[in-house]
C-alpha positions as protocol buffer text, in pm:
chain_id: "A"
residue {
  index: 1
  type: SER
  ca { x: 0 y: 0 z: 0 }
}
residue {
  index: 2
  type: GLY
  ca { x: 303 y: 226 z: 14 }
}
residue {
  index: 3
  type: ALA
  ca { x: 257 y: 293 z: 386 }
}
residue {
  index: 4
  type: THR
  ca { x: 580 y: 330 z: 579 }
}
residue {
  index: 5
  type: ALA
  ca { x: 607 y: 237 z: 944 }
}
residue {
  index: 6
  type: SER
  ca { x: 765 y: 479 z: 1189 }
}
residue {
  index: 7
  type: PRO
  ca { x: 1053 y: 378 z: 1417 }
}
residue {
  index: 8
  type: GLN
  ca { x: 795 y: 341 z: 1699 }
}
residue {
  index: 9
  type: ALA
  ca { x: 598 y: 91 z: 1490 }
}
residue {
  index: 10
  type: VAL
  ca { x: 912 y: -106 z: 1409 }
}
residue {
  index: 11
  type: ARG
  ca { x: 997 y: -112 z: 1781 }
}
residue {
  index: 12
  type: ALA
  ca { x: 644 y: -222 z: 1875 }
}
residue {
  index: 13
  type: GLU
  ca { x: 655 y: -496 z: 1614 }
}
residue {
  index: 14
  type: ASP
  ca { x: 979 y: -622 z: 1767 }
}
residue {
  index: 15
  type: ILE
  ca { x: 825 y: -620 z: 2116 }
}
residue {
  index: 16
  type: PHE
  ca { x: 512 y: -807 z: 2001 }
}
residue {
  index: 17
  type: ARG
  ca { x: 721 y: -1057 z: 1806 }
}
residue {
  index: 18
  type: ARG
  ca { x: 909 y: -1145 z: 2129 }
}
residue {
  index: 19
  type: TYR
  ca { x: 601 y: -1136 z: 2358 }
}
residue {
  index: 20
  type: PRO
  ca { x: 569 y: -1277 z: 2627 }
}
residue {
  index: 21
  type: ASP
  ca { x: 945 y: -1268 z: 2670 }
}
residue {
  index: 22
  type: ILE
  ca { x: 959 y: -892 z: 2725 }
}
residue {
  index: 23
  type: SER
  ca { x: 1051 y: -667 z: 3017 }
}
residue {
  index: 24
  type: ALA
  ca { x: 807 y: -456 z: 3219 }
}
residue {
  index: 25
  type: ASP
  ca { x: 947 y: -145 z: 3045 }
}
residue {
  index: 26
  type: GLU
  ca { x: 880 y: -299 z: 2705 }
}
residue {
  index: 27
  type: ALA
  ca { x: 525 y: -389 z: 2812 }
}
residue {
  index: 28
  type: ARG
  ca { x: 467 y: -23 z: 2911 }
}
residue {
  index: 29
  type: GLU
  ca { x: 613 y: 86 z: 2578 }
}
residue {
  index: 30
  type: ALA
  ca { x: 374 y: -147 z: 2393 }
}
residue {
  index: 31
  type: VAL
  ca { x: 74 y: -19 z: 2593 }
}
residue {
  index: 32
  type: THR
  ca { x: 173 y: 339 z: 2512 }
}
residue {
  index: 33
  type: PHE
  ca { x: 208 y: 250 z: 2145 }
}
residue {
  index: 34
  type: LEU
  ca { x: -138 y: 91 z: 2132 }
}
residue {
  index: 35
  type: LYS
  ca { x: -303 y: 380 z: 2320 }
}
residue {
  index: 36
  type: LYS
  ca { x: -121 y: 681 z: 2175 }
}
residue {
  index: 37
  type: GLY
  ca { x: 59 y: 569 z: 1860 }
}
residue {
  index: 38
  type: ARG
  ca { x: -22 y: 694 z: 1512 }
}
residue {
  index: 39
  type: HIS
  ca { x: -331 y: 518 z: 1382 }
}
residue {
  index: 40
  type: LEU
  ca { x: -147 y: 417 z: 1065 }
}
residue {
  index: 41
  type: ASP
  ca { x: 134 y: 261 z: 1268 }
}
residue {
  index: 42
  type: ILE
  ca { x: -106 y: 77 z: 1497 }
}
residue {
  index: 43
  type: GLY
  ca { x: -289 y: -59 z: 1193 }
}
residue {
  index: 44
  type: LEU
  ca { x: 32 y: -169 z: 1025 }
}
residue {
  index: 45
  type: VAL
  ca { x: 151 y: -354 z: 1335 }
}
residue {
  index: 46
  type: THR
  ca { x: -179 y: -506 z: 1447 }
}
residue {
  index: 47
  type: GLY
  ca { x: -265 y: -601 z: 1089 }
}
residue {
  index: 48
  type: ASN
  ca { x: 39 y: -828 z: 1070 }
}
residue {
  index: 49
  type: ALA
  ca { x: -108 y: -1180 z: 1069 }
}
residue {
  index: 50
  type: ASP
  ca { x: 216 y: -1328 z: 1207 }
}
residue {
  index: 51
  type: LEU
  ca { x: 188 y: -1111 z: 1519 }
}
residue {
  index: 52
  type: LYS
  ca { x: -188 y: -1152 z: 1577 }
}
residue {
  index: 53
  type: PRO
  ca { x: -165 y: -1432 z: 1838 }
}
residue {
  index: 54
  type: ASN
  ca { x: 98 y: -1241 z: 2037 }
}
residue {
  index: 55
  type: ILE
  ca { x: -90 y: -911 z: 2015 }
}
residue {
  index: 56
  type: ASP
  ca { x: -416 y: -1078 z: 2119 }
}
residue {
  index: 57
  type: ALA
  ca { x: -242 y: -1239 z: 2417 }
}
residue {
  index: 58
  type: PHE
  ca { x: -82 y: -904 z: 2508 }
}
residue {
  index: 59
  type: ARG
  ca { x: -417 y: -726 z: 2490 }
}
residue {
  index: 60
  type: ASP
  ca { x: -577 y: -991 z: 2711 }
}
residue {
  index: 61
  type: ALA
  ca { x: -296 y: -971 z: 2966 }
}
residue {
  index: 62
  type: HIS
  ca { x: -294 y: -589 z: 2972 }
}
residue {
  index: 63
  type: ALA
  ca { x: -665 y: -517 z: 2929 }
}
residue {
  index: 64
  type: ARG
  ca { x: -678 y: -294 z: 3237 }
}
residue {
  index: 65
  type: SER
  ca { x: -391 y: -75 z: 3113 }
}
residue {
  index: 66
  type: LEU
  ca { x: -536 y: -54 z: 2764 }
}
residue {
  index: 67
  type: GLY
  ca { x: -883 y: 46 z: 2883 }
}
residue {
  index: 68
  type: LEU
  ca { x: -1009 y: 399 z: 2920 }
}
residue {
  index: 69
  type: GLY
  ca { x: -912 y: 584 z: 3234 }
}
residue {
  index: 70
  type: LEU
  ca { x: -1134 y: 807 z: 3443 }
}
residue {
  index: 71
  type: ILE
  ca { x: -1011 y: 1122 z: 3264 }
}
residue {
  index: 72
  type: GLU
  ca { x: -1087 y: 979 z: 2919 }
}
residue {
  index: 73
  type: ILE
  ca { x: -1434 y: 868 z: 3030 }
}
residue {
  index: 74
  type: ALA
  ca { x: -1506 y: 1210 z: 3185 }
}
residue {
  index: 75
  type: ALA
  ca { x: -1385 y: 1392 z: 2871 }
}
residue {
  index: 76
  type: PHE
  ca { x: -1599 y: 1176 z: 2644 }
}
residue {
  index: 77
  type: THR
  ca { x: -1903 y: 1220 z: 2867 }
}
residue {
  index: 78
  type: ALA
  ca { x: -1855 y: 1598 z: 2883 }
}
residue {
  index: 79
  type: PHE
  ca { x: -1819 y: 1617 z: 2504 }
}
residue {
  index: 80
  type: PHE
  ca { x: -2134 y: 1408 z: 2456 }
}
residue {
  index: 81
  type: VAL
  ca { x: -2334 y: 1622 z: 2702 }
}
residue {
  index: 82
  type: VAL
  ca { x: -2219 y: 1948 z: 2536 }
}
residue {
  index: 83
  type: MET
  ca { x: -2307 y: 1816 z: 2188 }
}
residue {
  index: 84
  type: LEU
  ca { x: -2647 y: 1698 z: 2310 }
}
residue {
  index: 85
  type: ALA
  ca { x: -2714 y: 2036 z: 2476 }
}
residue {
  index: 86
  type: LEU
  ca { x: -2618 y: 2219 z: 2154 }
}
residue {
  index: 87
  type: LEU
  ca { x: -2848 y: 1995 z: 1954 }
}
residue {
  index: 88
  type: VAL
  ca { x: -3139 y: 2060 z: 2191 }
}
residue {
  index: 89
  type: TRP
  ca { x: -3066 y: 2433 z: 2184 }
}
residue {
  index: 90
  type: VAL
  ca { x: -3057 y: 2445 z: 1802 }
}
residue {
  index: 91
  type: LEU
  ca { x: -3377 y: 2241 z: 1771 }
}
residue {
  index: 92
  type: ALA
  ca { x: -3554 y: 2455 z: 2032 }
}
residue {
  index: 93
  type: LYS
  ca { x: -3506 y: 2773 z: 1826 }
}
């Protein structure tokens, strides 16, 4: 497709290829990549069929870390409430 992986994606691929034989620091690095990496990079890495079993196992083992935190939930809820209020306000005019 012509897509080029960043150095972070190459690093994440290496970590997932070696999973579960990775350090705690590497596990944190992989969680950060999955939560905050470029969408293209995440897609390139997680779309690799050879890595799928390892990535699935990693996601299962680190589900709590990969989930939404309280701040993300509050931000999403606030955004939804504001959008709903704006919609009601516009329709009430």
